[in-house]
C-alpha angles and dihedrals in degrees: 000000000000091000091050090050092048092050093048096050096044113103119235124143119179110302094015103072097132099119093052090049089054092052092050091048093050093047097047102034092100096038104053136052099229140014124191141158123228127219094268092050104259114147110226120195123186129204105188123221135188097252131067092241113118122204122188125204113194125192119168115230100198127098132199115268147131139270133213108257105167141359114214128214093266094051099258117142124231116199146191126223120249109203132353108326128160111229088220093069096050100071115113094352117153110234139186120224109207104212131172089253094052141283119316122196118219141165128229111238139174141171109318117245090240091073097037122108114243093255091051092056091060094055130082107249113243114239089234087068092053128085140187120246112207096169096262122140098200143025090249092053092048092049089058087064107031141019138206108274096032112141119240127206131184117258106234143153131236115230136183111223128194119278093039092292122147131202126202149116123279095022079143094096116350085084088063090049090052091049091050094049095048093044092055090050093052108037123107107188142137090229122094106244124204117200109199128189101201127207133222098013092143091060102044114324087268103154093048090059096054098039094048090050090052096046099034092195127196090228133013137190124198113209117207145125131269137201115280109215098200104102136077117285097039130081120228092231089059094049112013095168111097141184116268101033100086134259124330115244100210114220098172133003134186088021089291096310086104120037130339105194118224124240089248094059093043089053094049092053101038093046089051089054093048094044094049094038088237120157115242139163131215119229134197106181135196092191138067133343141225143221086283090078092059095041098051092054095051119120109328091344133287126227101244136179132188126218115188131184114223108247133178123225098007118187091035133092094253108055118162127208140159123254087207090059090047091052091048089052090055091046092051094047093048090049091050096047095044090057099046109121 
């Protein structure tokens, strides 16, 4: 649990994943044979096996966040969004601006409802009309603390809920990082396994493209989270995967615009679940995609699967997931890798 908490609380928007890399390096240093970083910033760990078969595990390290775009004359910060964020969830969030001179806490503000026209109150406020207040009274004072281009993360807690549930920021995709780390610690296989913490997934699956090209594995598994359709406001038919029933083995995502998993990969994962008596769910998704989409189209094509942990409220600061589901994901992946010929 402490590792999961550490991963969740660590800051790392797309392009600024350094702290998560350090955690992965520290956790795996005594469990793998080699650790390196490629030119884009992916961390690539290698656990060597006796056979020539190469298996890649990919978990993106980046989280959604913001970036300083402009500092106005009164010292208020205007920002741009990094990754898919609903403007609705931004209002009044406490944030941390990670500047070269240290971390600065701020709060996202906007025009108060008292001075809004009636029609304005009914609308979602556009993020471009919001600003960050860091307590500065002038542009010069603000520039002493922050600079254009500084990354911004959301200030959030990590909580343990009943029923082995956890709540925190960046569970998309620090859960995947946790699964990758623990899988590399536990596997016993003849294959050579590459554990990759990828960068910039939330803004275009970028790290997966370069790392998969470099490794050129025989098989790959993207490790991520998926929408849990077990709470008010969402119909089961739109999101049938739920918390508590194990990982989702993704068969199709983004209505086929993303990955369409081959029969071979489906068999490897489902047979691992049956053999190990591990709960799993099957998912065909209309929505988003993962690093698996970039990996499976690399070079002449790579056999790629996707394992996702059901998670509520993803792309917010208060995601909720089950540690039991996370452990089942690790168990299934270990079972699958250990039985790869």
